[in-house]
C-alpha positions as CSV (number, residue, x, y, z in Angstrom):
1,X,126.3,48.8,12.9
2,X,127.7,48.4,16.5
3,X,124.7,49.0,18.8
4,X,125.1,52.5,21.4
5,X,125.2,50.1,24.2
6,X,128.1,47.7,22.6
7,X,127.8,43.7,22.1
8,X,127.4,42.3,18.6
9,X,125.1,43.8,15.5
10,X,121.9,43.3,14.9
11,X,120.6,40.9,12.1
12,X,118.0,41.9,9.7
13,X,115.1,40.2,11.4
14,X,114.1,37.8,7.8
15,X,110.9,38.9,5.8
16,X,108.4,35.9,7.1
17,X,107.2,34.5,4.1
18,X,103.6,34.2,4.1
19,X,101.1,31.5,4.3
20,X,98.9,29.8,1.2
21,X,95.8,31.1,3.1
22,X,96.8,34.1,3.4
23,X,98.6,34.0,-0.2
24,X,95.3,34.2,-1.4
25,X,94.0,36.3,0.8
26,X,95.9,39.0,-0.5
27,X,95.0,38.1,-3.6
28,X,91.2,38.2,-3.5
29,X,91.7,41.7,-2.3
30,X,91.1,42.4,-6.0
31,X,88.2,40.8,-5.4
32,X,87.1,42.1,-3.3
33,X,87.2,45.9,-4.2
34,X,85.7,44.3,-8.1
35,X,83.0,43.5,-6.1
36,X,83.3,47.4,-4.5
37,X,83.0,48.5,-8.2
38,X,80.5,46.2,-9.6
39,X,78.1,45.6,-6.7
40,X,79.3,48.1,-4.4
41,X,80.0,45.3,-1.4
42,X,82.9,43.5,-0.2
43,X,84.5,41.7,2.0
44,X,88.5,43.5,2.3
45,X,91.5,40.9,3.1
46,X,94.7,42.4,3.4
47,X,96.7,43.1,0.2
48,X,97.2,41.7,-3.1
49,X,98.6,39.8,-5.4
50,X,96.7,39.4,-8.3
51,X,97.6,42.8,-10.1
52,X,98.8,41.3,-13.2
53,X,95.8,40.2,-14.1
54,X,93.4,42.9,-14.3
55,X,93.8,44.2,-17.7
56,X,94.9,47.3,-18.5
57,X,93.6,51.0,-20.8
58,X,95.0,53.9,-21.6
59,X,91.5,56.2,-21.4
60,X,92.0,59.9,-21.1
61,X,89.9,63.2,-20.0
62,X,89.4,61.2,-16.4
63,X,90.0,63.5,-13.3
64,X,92.3,63.3,-10.5
65,X,90.6,62.3,-7.6
66,X,89.7,63.6,-4.1
67,X,87.5,62.8,-2.0
68,X,84.9,62.2,-3.8
69,X,85.4,59.8,-6.3
70,X,83.0,58.6,-9.9
71,X,83.7,55.4,-11.8
72,X,82.6,54.9,-14.6
73,X,81.1,51.0,-15.3
74,X,80.1,50.0,-18.6
75,X,78.7,46.8,-19.5
76,X,80.0,45.9,-22.9
77,X,78.1,44.8,-25.8
78,X,81.4,43.3,-27.0
79,X,80.6,40.5,-29.0
80,X,84.1,39.6,-30.4
81,X,86.4,39.0,-27.7
82,X,88.8,36.1,-27.7
83,X,86.4,33.7,-26.4
84,X,83.4,35.0,-26.8
85,X,83.4,34.0,-31.3
86,X,81.3,31.5,-30.6
87,X,79.1,31.7,-28.2
88,X,76.1,31.5,-28.9
89,X,74.6,33.9,-26.4
90,X,76.2,36.5,-26.5
91,X,74.8,37.1,-30.3
92,X,76.6,36.4,-33.6
93,X,79.8,38.1,-34.4
94,X,81.1,35.2,-37.4
95,X,77.8,36.8,-38.8
96,X,78.6,40.4,-38.0
97,X,76.9,41.1,-34.5
98,X,79.8,43.4,-34.3
99,X,78.6,46.3,-32.7
100,X,80.2,47.9,-29.7
101,X,78.2,50.0,-27.4
102,X,77.9,49.9,-24.0
103,X,74.5,48.6,-22.8
104,X,75.2,49.3,-19.0
105,X,76.8,53.2,-17.6
106,X,76.7,53.6,-14.2
107,X,78.5,56.0,-12.1
108,X,79.5,54.8,-9.3
109,X,79.7,57.5,-6.4
110,X,81.9,57.3,-3.6
111,X,82.1,59.4,-1.1
112,X,85.5,59.4,1.2
113,X,84.5,62.0,3.8
114,X,81.0,60.0,4.2
115,X,82.0,57.1,3.4
116,X,79.5,57.2,1.9
117,X,78.3,55.0,-1.9
118,X,75.6,56.2,-4.3
119,X,75.2,54.9,-7.4
120,X,73.6,56.5,-10.5
121,X,72.9,54.7,-13.9
122,X,72.4,57.1,-17.6
123,X,69.6,55.1,-20.3
124,X,71.3,54.1,-22.8
125,X,69.2,55.1,-24.9
126,X,69.5,59.0,-23.6
127,X,70.2,61.7,-26.1
128,X,73.5,63.1,-25.7
129,X,75.2,66.3,-28.3
130,X,78.2,65.1,-27.8
131,X,77.9,61.0,-27.3
132,X,80.0,60.4,-30.4
133,X,83.2,63.2,-32.0
134,X,80.8,64.1,-34.3
135,X,78.5,65.1,-32.9
136,X,75.1,64.0,-31.3
137,X,74.1,60.2,-30.4
138,X,72.6,57.7,-28.1
139,X,75.0,57.7,-25.4
140,X,75.0,54.2,-25.8
141,X,77.4,54.6,-29.2
142,X,80.0,56.5,-26.9
143,X,81.4,53.5,-26.5
144,X,81.9,53.0,-30.4
145,X,84.9,55.3,-30.4
146,X,86.0,54.1,-26.8
147,X,86.4,54.4,-23.7
148,X,87.8,58.2,-23.9
149,X,84.6,59.2,-25.8
150,X,82.2,57.6,-23.0
151,X,84.4,59.5,-20.1
152,X,85.0,62.8,-22.8
153,X,80.8,62.9,-23.3
154,X,79.1,61.9,-20.0
155,X,81.9,64.9,-18.8
156,X,80.6,67.9,-21.3
157,X,77.2,67.0,-21.5
158,X,75.7,66.5,-17.8
159,X,79.6,68.3,-16.0
160,X,80.1,64.5,-14.0
161,X,83.3,64.7,-13.3
162,X,84.9,60.9,-13.9
163,X,88.1,59.8,-12.2
164,X,88.3,56.3,-13.2
165,X,86.7,53.8,-15.6
166,X,86.3,50.0,-15.4
167,X,84.4,47.9,-18.4
168,X,83.0,44.7,-18.3
169,X,81.2,42.6,-21.7
170,X,78.8,40.3,-21.8
171,X,81.6,37.4,-20.4
172,X,83.5,38.9,-17.7
173,X,79.5,39.4,-16.2
174,X,78.7,35.6,-16.7
175,X,82.1,34.4,-14.7
176,X,81.2,36.8,-11.5
177,X,77.7,34.8,-11.9
178,X,79.2,31.2,-11.9
179,X,82.6,31.7,-10.1
180,X,79.9,32.6,-6.8
181,X,78.4,29.6,-7.5
182,X,75.1,31.3,-9.0
183,X,72.7,34.1,-7.7
184,X,68.9,33.0,-6.3
185,X,66.3,35.0,-7.7
186,X,62.3,34.3,-6.9
187,X,60.9,34.8,-10.2
188,X,56.3,35.4,-9.5
189,X,55.0,34.2,-12.7
190,X,56.6,33.6,-15.7
191,X,58.0,35.9,-18.4
192,X,59.2,36.1,-21.2
193,X,61.9,37.5,-23.7
194,X,62.7,36.3,-27.0
195,X,66.3,38.2,-27.3
196,X,68.1,37.7,-24.2
197,X,66.5,34.0,-24.2
198,X,64.6,34.6,-20.3
199,X,62.0,31.9,-20.7
200,X,60.6,31.4,-17.0
201,X,57.3,28.7,-16.7
202,X,56.4,28.4,-13.3
203,X,57.0,30.5,-10.1
204,X,59.9,29.9,-8.0
205,X,63.0,30.6,-6.7
206,X,65.5,29.5,-9.3
207,X,69.3,29.1,-9.1
208,X,70.9,31.2,-12.6
209,X,74.2,30.8,-13.1
210,X,75.6,32.6,-15.0
211,X,74.8,32.1,-18.9
212,X,70.8,32.9,-17.7
213,X,71.6,35.4,-15.3
214,X,73.0,37.5,-18.1
215,X,69.6,37.1,-19.4
216,X,67.6,38.9,-16.3
217,X,70.1,41.3,-16.7
218,X,70.0,42.0,-20.9
219,X,66.3,41.3,-21.0
220,X,64.6,44.9,-22.5
221,X,61.3,43.2,-24.6
222,X,59.9,41.6,-21.9
223,X,56.3,39.6,-22.0
224,X,54.8,38.6,-18.9
225,X,52.2,36.0,-17.8
226,X,49.3,38.0,-15.6
227,X,47.0,35.6,-14.2
228,X,44.6,33.4,-16.9
229,X,46.7,34.1,-19.4
230,X,47.0,31.1,-21.8
231,X,50.4,29.9,-21.8
232,X,50.9,31.0,-24.9
233,X,53.4,34.0,-25.0
234,X,52.1,35.8,-28.3
235,X,49.1,36.3,-25.6
236,X,50.7,38.3,-22.8
237,X,51.9,41.8,-22.5
238,X,54.6,43.5,-23.1
239,X,56.8,45.8,-20.8
240,X,56.5,49.4,-21.6
241,X,59.7,51.1,-21.1
242,X,62.8,48.7,-21.7
243,X,65.1,50.3,-21.7
244,X,63.9,52.2,-18.1
245,X,62.5,48.6,-17.1
246,X,66.2,46.4,-17.7
247,X,67.9,48.4,-15.7
248,X,65.8,48.8,-12.8
249,X,65.9,44.6,-13.0
250,X,69.9,44.9,-13.0
251,X,70.1,47.1,-10.4
252,X,68.1,44.5,-8.2
253,X,70.0,41.7,-9.8
254,X,73.1,43.6,-8.5
255,X,71.5,44.0,-4.9
256,X,70.9,40.5,-4.4
257,X,74.9,39.6,-5.6
258,X,76.3,42.3,-3.1
259,X,74.0,41.2,-0.8
260,X,75.6,36.8,-2.0
261,X,78.6,38.0,-1.5
262,X,78.2,39.6,2.1
263,X,77.0,37.2,3.6
264,X,79.8,34.6,1.9
265,X,83.2,36.3,3.0
266,X,86.2,35.6,2.7
267,X,87.7,32.3,3.9
268,X,88.3,29.8,1.5
269,X,91.4,29.9,-0.1
270,X,90.5,27.5,-2.4
271,X,87.4,29.2,-3.3
272,X,88.6,32.3,-3.2
273,X,91.2,31.6,-5.6
274,X,88.9,30.3,-8.2
275,X,87.6,33.1,-7.8
276,X,89.4,35.4,-8.2
277,X,91.3,33.6,-11.5
278,X,87.6,33.9,-13.4
279,X,86.8,36.9,-12.9
280,X,90.0,39.2,-12.7
281,X,91.2,38.7,-15.9
282,X,88.4,39.9,-18.2
283,X,88.0,42.7,-15.8
284,X,89.0,45.6,-17.8
285,X,90.5,48.8,-16.1
286,X,91.7,52.4,-17.0
287,X,96.4,52.0,-16.8
288,X,95.8,55.3,-13.6
289,X,93.6,52.7,-11.6
290,X,96.5,51.5,-9.7
291,X,95.9,48.2,-7.4
292,X,97.1,50.5,-4.7
293,X,94.2,52.8,-4.8
294,X,91.5,49.4,-5.4
295,X,92.5,48.3,-1.7
296,X,92.6,51.8,-0.2
297,X,88.7,52.2,-2.0
298,X,88.5,48.6,-0.9
299,X,89.4,49.0,2.8
300,X,87.6,52.4,2.6
301,X,84.3,51.2,1.9
302,X,84.5,47.5,3.1
303,X,81.5,47.7,5.8
304,X,79.1,50.0,3.2
305,X,76.0,47.4,3.1
306,X,74.1,47.1,0.1
307,X,70.7,48.3,1.5
308,X,72.1,51.3,2.3
309,X,73.0,52.8,-1.1
310,X,71.1,54.8,-3.5
311,X,70.8,53.7,-6.4
312,X,69.0,56.2,-9.1
313,X,68.4,56.5,-12.9
314,X,68.6,59.3,-14.5
315,X,65.2,60.8,-15.6
316,X,64.3,61.1,-19.2
317,X,61.6,61.3,-21.2
318,X,60.9,59.0,-24.1
319,X,60.3,61.0,-27.5
320,X,56.4,58.9,-28.9
321,X,56.9,59.1,-32.6
322,X,59.1,56.6,-33.5
323,X,62.3,56.2,-35.2
324,X,63.6,59.6,-34.1
325,X,65.1,61.6,-37.5
326,X,67.5,64.2,-36.1
327,X,69.3,66.3,-38.8
328,X,68.4,64.1,-41.8
329,X,69.2,60.3,-39.9
330,X,67.1,58.0,-37.8
331,X,68.1,56.9,-34.1
332,X,65.7,54.6,-33.0
333,X,63.7,54.4,-29.9
334,X,65.4,57.9,-27.9
335,X,65.3,59.3,-25.2
336,X,65.6,63.1,-23.6
337,X,67.4,64.3,-20.0
338,X,64.6,66.1,-18.6
339,X,65.5,68.7,-15.7
340,X,65.2,69.9,-13.0
341,X,64.8,66.3,-12.5
342,X,68.2,65.4,-13.7
343,X,70.2,67.7,-11.1
344,X,68.0,66.9,-8.5
345,X,69.7,63.1,-8.9
346,X,72.7,64.6,-9.0
347,X,72.4,67.0,-6.2
348,X,71.0,64.0,-4.0
349,X,73.8,61.6,-4.6
350,X,76.3,63.5,-4.9
351,X,76.0,65.7,-2.2
352,X,76.0,68.6,-5.0
353,X,74.1,72.6,-3.2
354,X,72.1,74.1,-6.5
355,X,74.8,76.7,-6.2
356,X,77.7,74.7,-6.9
357,X,79.1,73.3,-9.6
358,X,78.3,69.1,-10.2
359,X,82.1,69.0,-11.5
360,X,84.3,70.6,-9.0
361,X,81.6,71.9,-6.7
362,X,82.7,75.3,-6.4
363,X,80.2,78.5,-6.6
364,X,78.6,78.6,-9.9
365,X,79.1,81.9,-11.5
366,X,76.6,85.0,-10.9
367,X,73.6,85.2,-13.8
368,X,75.0,88.9,-15.4
369,X,78.5,88.7,-14.7
370,X,78.6,86.4,-18.8
371,X,77.6,86.6,-22.3
372,X,73.5,84.7,-22.8
373,X,72.2,84.4,-26.8
374,X,69.1,82.3,-27.4
375,X,68.0,80.6,-30.4
376,X,64.8,79.2,-31.2
377,X,65.7,75.6,-31.6
378,X,62.0,74.5,-32.6
379,X,59.6,76.4,-34.8
380,X,58.2,77.8,-31.9
381,X,57.0,81.2,-33.2
382,X,58.1,83.5,-30.4
383,X,59.7,81.2,-28.7
384,X,63.3,82.7,-28.2
385,X,62.3,86.0,-27.5
386,X,60.2,84.8,-24.3
387,X,62.8,82.8,-22.9
388,X,65.1,85.6,-22.9
389,X,63.4,88.2,-21.2
390,X,62.5,85.4,-18.4
391,X,66.5,85.4,-17.8
392,X,66.7,88.5,-18.1
393,X,64.3,89.6,-15.7
394,X,66.5,86.6,-13.4
395,X,69.7,88.7,-14.3
396,X,71.0,87.1,-16.4
397,X,72.9,89.3,-19.4
398,X,70.7,88.2,-23.0
399,X,72.6,89.7,-25.0
400,X,70.7,89.0,-28.7
401,X,67.8,86.4,-29.7
402,X,68.1,84.2,-33.2
403,X,66.4,81.2,-35.0
404,X,68.1,77.8,-36.1
405,X,66.5,74.8,-38.0
406,X,65.9,72.6,-35.9
407,X,66.8,69.1,-36.2
408,X,63.1,67.0,-35.7
409,X,60.1,68.4,-37.5
410,X,58.6,67.4,-34.4
411,X,60.5,66.6,-30.4
412,X,63.4,68.8,-29.8
413,X,65.2,69.3,-27.1
414,X,67.0,71.9,-25.6
415,X,71.1,72.1,-25.7
416,X,73.0,75.3,-23.5
417,X,76.2,75.1,-25.1
418,X,79.9,77.1,-24.4
419,X,83.0,76.4,-25.5
420,X,86.6,77.5,-24.2
421,X,89.0,74.5,-23.7
422,X,88.0,70.8,-24.7
423,X,89.0,68.6,-21.6
424,X,93.1,67.4,-21.6
425,X,93.8,64.2,-22.5
426,X,95.4,63.8,-19.2
427,X,95.1,66.6,-16.2
428,X,92.1,68.0,-14.7
429,X,90.0,69.9,-17.4
430,X,89.1,73.5,-15.1
431,X,85.9,75.0,-17.8
432,X,84.5,78.5,-16.1
433,X,82.3,78.3,-19.4
434,X,80.9,75.3,-19.5
435,X,80.3,76.5,-15.0
436,X,78.5,79.3,-16.3
437,X,76.5,77.0,-18.9
438,X,74.9,75.5,-15.5
439,X,74.0,77.8,-14.5
440,X,71.9,78.9,-16.4
441,X,71.1,75.1,-17.4
442,X,69.8,74.6,-14.1
443,X,66.7,77.9,-14.9
444,X,65.2,75.2,-17.6
445,X,63.0,73.0,-17.2
446,X,62.0,70.7,-19.8
447,X,64.2,68.4,-22.1
448,X,67.3,70.2,-22.0
449,X,71.2,68.7,-21.2
450,X,74.6,71.1,-21.7
451,X,76.4,70.4,-25.1
452,X,81.0,71.3,-26.0
453,X,80.5,73.3,-28.3
454,X,82.4,76.2,-29.7
455,X,81.3,76.5,-33.4
456,X,77.1,76.6,-32.0
457,X,78.0,79.0,-29.3
458,X,77.1,82.1,-30.8
459,X,80.2,84.7,-31.3
460,X,80.2,87.6,-28.5
461,X,78.1,85.7,-26.3
462,X,80.0,82.6,-23.6
463,X,76.4,80.7,-23.3
464,X,74.1,80.0,-26.2
465,X,70.6,79.1,-25.4
466,X,69.3,76.3,-28.5
467,X,65.4,76.7,-27.0
468,X,63.7,72.9,-27.8
469,X,59.9,71.7,-28.0
470,X,59.3,72.0,-24.9
471,X,61.0,74.5,-22.6
472,X,60.5,76.6,-19.6
473,X,61.9,77.9,-17.0
474,X,61.6,76.4,-13.2
475,X,59.1,78.2,-10.8
476,X,61.1,80.8,-8.4
477,X,59.2,79.4,-5.7
478,X,60.6,74.9,-6.4
479,X,57.3,72.6,-6.3
480,X,58.1,70.6,-3.8
481,X,60.0,67.2,-4.0
482,X,57.3,64.3,-2.0
483,X,58.7,61.1,-1.3
484,X,56.6,57.8,-1.1
485,X,58.0,54.4,-0.4
486,X,57.6,50.9,-1.5
487,X,58.3,48.1,0.3
488,X,59.9,44.5,-2.2
489,X,61.0,41.5,-0.6
490,X,63.2,42.8,0.7
491,X,64.5,45.1,-1.2
492,X,62.9,48.0,-0.2
493,X,62.7,51.7,-2.5
494,X,62.1,55.0,-2.0
495,X,61.2,56.4,-5.5
496,X,61.7,60.4,-5.2
497,X,59.3,61.6,-7.7
498,X,60.7,63.7,-10.9
499,X,58.5,67.1,-11.3
500,X,56.5,66.8,-14.6
501,X,56.3,70.6,-16.4
502,X,53.7,71.3,-17.7
503,X,54.4,71.8,-21.1
504,X,56.3,68.0,-20.9
505,X,53.2,66.6,-19.4
506,X,50.7,68.7,-22.4
507,X,52.9,67.1,-25.8
508,X,50.8,63.6,-26.4
509,X,54.5,63.2,-28.2
510,X,56.7,62.9,-24.8
511,X,55.8,60.0,-22.0
512,X,55.9,60.7,-18.3
513,X,58.9,62.0,-16.6
514,X,61.3,58.4,-15.4
515,X,61.4,58.4,-12.0
516,X,64.8,58.5,-10.2
517,X,64.6,55.2,-8.5
518,X,62.3,52.6,-10.1
519,X,59.9,50.0,-7.4
520,X,59.9,46.9,-8.7
521,X,57.1,45.7,-10.7
522,X,55.2,42.7,-10.3
523,X,57.0,40.3,-12.5
524,X,60.4,41.4,-11.6
525,X,63.1,38.3,-9.9
526,X,64.1,39.5,-6.3
527,X,65.6,37.7,-4.4
528,X,64.8,34.7,-2.3
529,X,65.9,32.3,0.3
530,X,68.1,29.7,-1.4
531,X,66.9,27.1,0.8
532,X,63.4,27.5,0.9
533,X,61.7,24.4,-2.4
534,X,61.6,26.1,-5.5
535,X,61.5,25.1,-10.1
536,X,65.7,24.3,-8.5
537,X,68.4,25.4,-10.9
538,X,67.1,27.0,-14.2
């Protein structure tokens, strides 16, 4: 084409090939996104080239992301993946240790409008109605049937939409740490865990490689040596709340690792190349989680500081009756989700109002706009009638009450069942019945959870409350939430006190409610200055 002013045609400007340094800066972009998901912080380069190294997998029931986005981050117990079969550190696949569960279930919540990040962990032993396609189980058992089932379980029973999925196994986690040259953590006292292999013989600042870092975050049977105790593991006390304690240490480890990544930044192409090529091939994400979207997220949250990221744990109560018996089968140690603490956690982290659906932020339906039934699922005399009366006084349209066979002879949780169409394999889920069930559940306190199963809903109703042992309704004037600050070194954790309903606190078959944020215990490892003199590598 000839320019309007005449003269020879213009030649297109040749595209410059990126320099080697720029090439690797682009490649490290994907690693930065990985760290956004893993530790909620990252340094951001300009573009990407290593997308082909990330493993993608089909995950159904994912919702379209908007201004707010939830990434389901899973730590898998896969022990038989390529490269892991001969590694005794991860369990003996060759001897039948082949279970695939989710030791870690975290939801990373990204608010693009407010540029905020938050993290919610769900304890692995949380017992929920839709963990498996067949029905109730611990949430960690859902992954055995694939990531689609785990995503569906969270959406159906917690009303939390899942937009993307990221999975790491033991090997992936170790590679992340090793690629960063290890991580320094301070151990205030000797600790020991026979199952994870953790064995710290004296206090100090240790350099943990991937293998030993994995021992720290997997430890859930940890013993510690108080002052004056002999150096004999058999005499050491064992910490309580093994599942919650592991989450507490995992959160602290992520803070330490995130701070290390943030301080390190990007700049050494050879080192960046080593990190990227080590980590990315072990990462599994859903097919819709494109490299372009990863880059956009990394750029949006590049300035996020790990110290400003709330890391909450969904509140639960432990069931103190030994291996839990449910419909004739034993499930080991379990925990029940606790209300109203559960909604307090979701509302605070995700910016949801009490009058809104946690799934799509729409206004919950009016109490009298749908039919409710109440079924006595605990065997406590007169329970269904009392709950129905209390719901009616709050404006709900209760059409009948009844009785069901208790699923456990002693401890049961309340399940608010709803029906309607299940989440579609692909596409957004619109469920009026779920919103109606949430409107009911927000009135209930004690061990309680949503449950999707049309066959459990009494004919003629859209929501059925199957009462549990310790059900009551939240006070019309809710008890104020108190907050205290616990200072660590250098982490500061602000735990929000979870309300302990009287019926729960008076039940010796249930433990105390776990808190939204877990302050470090005196024996827990924490960050330390690598320049300090200490025992050195572990």
